[in-house]
C-alpha positions in Angstrom: 0.0 0.0 0.0 1.4 3.3 -1.0 0.6 6.4 0.9 0.3 9.7 -0.9 1.1 12.7 1.1 -0.9 15.8 0.0 0.7 19.2 0.3 -2.1 21.1 2.1 -1.9 24.4 3.8 -1.1 24.1 7.5 -4.5 25.5 8.4 -6.3 22.8 6.5 -4.2 20.1 8.1 -4.8 21.4 11.6 -8.6 21.5 10.8 -8.5 18.0 9.6 -6.6 16.8 12.7 -9.1 18.6 15.0 -12.1 17.1 13.2 -10.6 13.6 13.5 -9.9 14.0 17.2 -13.4 15.2 17.8 -14.8 12.3 15.8 -13.0 9.7 17.9 -13.1 11.5 21.3 -16.3 9.8 22.5 -15.0 6.3 21.5 -11.8 6.9 23.3 -13.6 8.1 26.4 -15.9 5.1 26.4 -13.0 2.7 26.0 -11.1 4.3 28.8 -14.2 4.2 31.1 -14.7 0.5 30.3 -11.1 -0.3 30.9 -11.1 1.5 34.3 -14.1 -0.5 35.3 -12.3 -3.7 34.2 -9.3 -2.7 36.3 -11.4 -1.9 39.3 -13.2 -5.3 39.0 -9.9 -7.1 38.8 -8.6 -5.4 42.0 -11.8 -6.3 43.8 -11.5 -9.8 42.6 -8.0 -10.0 44.0 -9.3 -9.2 47.4 -12.1 -11.8 47.0 -9.6 -14.4 45.9 -7.5 -13.8 48.9 -10.5 -14.3 51.2 -11.1 -17.6 49.3 -7.5 -18.7 49.8 -6.7 -18.4 46.1 -3.8 -16.5 44.6 -4.8 -13.9 41.9 -2.4 -11.2 40.7 -4.6 -8.3 39.6 -1.6 -6.4 38.1 -0.7 -9.3 35.8 -4.3 -9.6 34.7 -4.6 -5.9 34.0 -1.4 -5.9 32.0 -2.5 -8.9 30.1 -5.9 -7.4 29.2 -7.8 -10.3 30.8 -11.5 -9.6 31.0 -12.9 -9.5 34.5 -15.5 -12.2 33.8 -12.8 -14.6 32.6 -10.6 -13.9 35.6 -13.6 -14.3 38.0 -14.4 -17.7 36.4 -10.8 -18.8 36.8 -10.7 -17.7 40.5 -14.0 -19.4 41.3 -12.9 -22.5 39.5 -9.6 -22.6 41.5 -11.5 -22.0 44.7 -13.9 -24.8 44.0 -11.0 -27.2 43.1 -9.2 -26.2 46.3 -12.4 -26.9 48.3 -12.9 -30.2 46.6 -9.3 -31.3 47.4 -9.8 -30.3 51.0 -13.0 -32.3 51.2 -11.2 -35.5 50.1 
């Protein structure tokens, strides 16, 4: 793919950049809000995991982009397995 660079007046370039930023600003804000909620859920999950006697590293999950529901399922599964092994 070849990119063609147009020679436009600086004012037009600035206007185009501003229009593009405005067009994606809501999407960026929504994505940031969703990711902050995911991070908060993972931090809460780490506390819950500790109370269940299960190790869960929220920082690793945040860095890896793991969805909160997926992490929650893994923690609950580990807690159930731990309980089952204690019952034997």
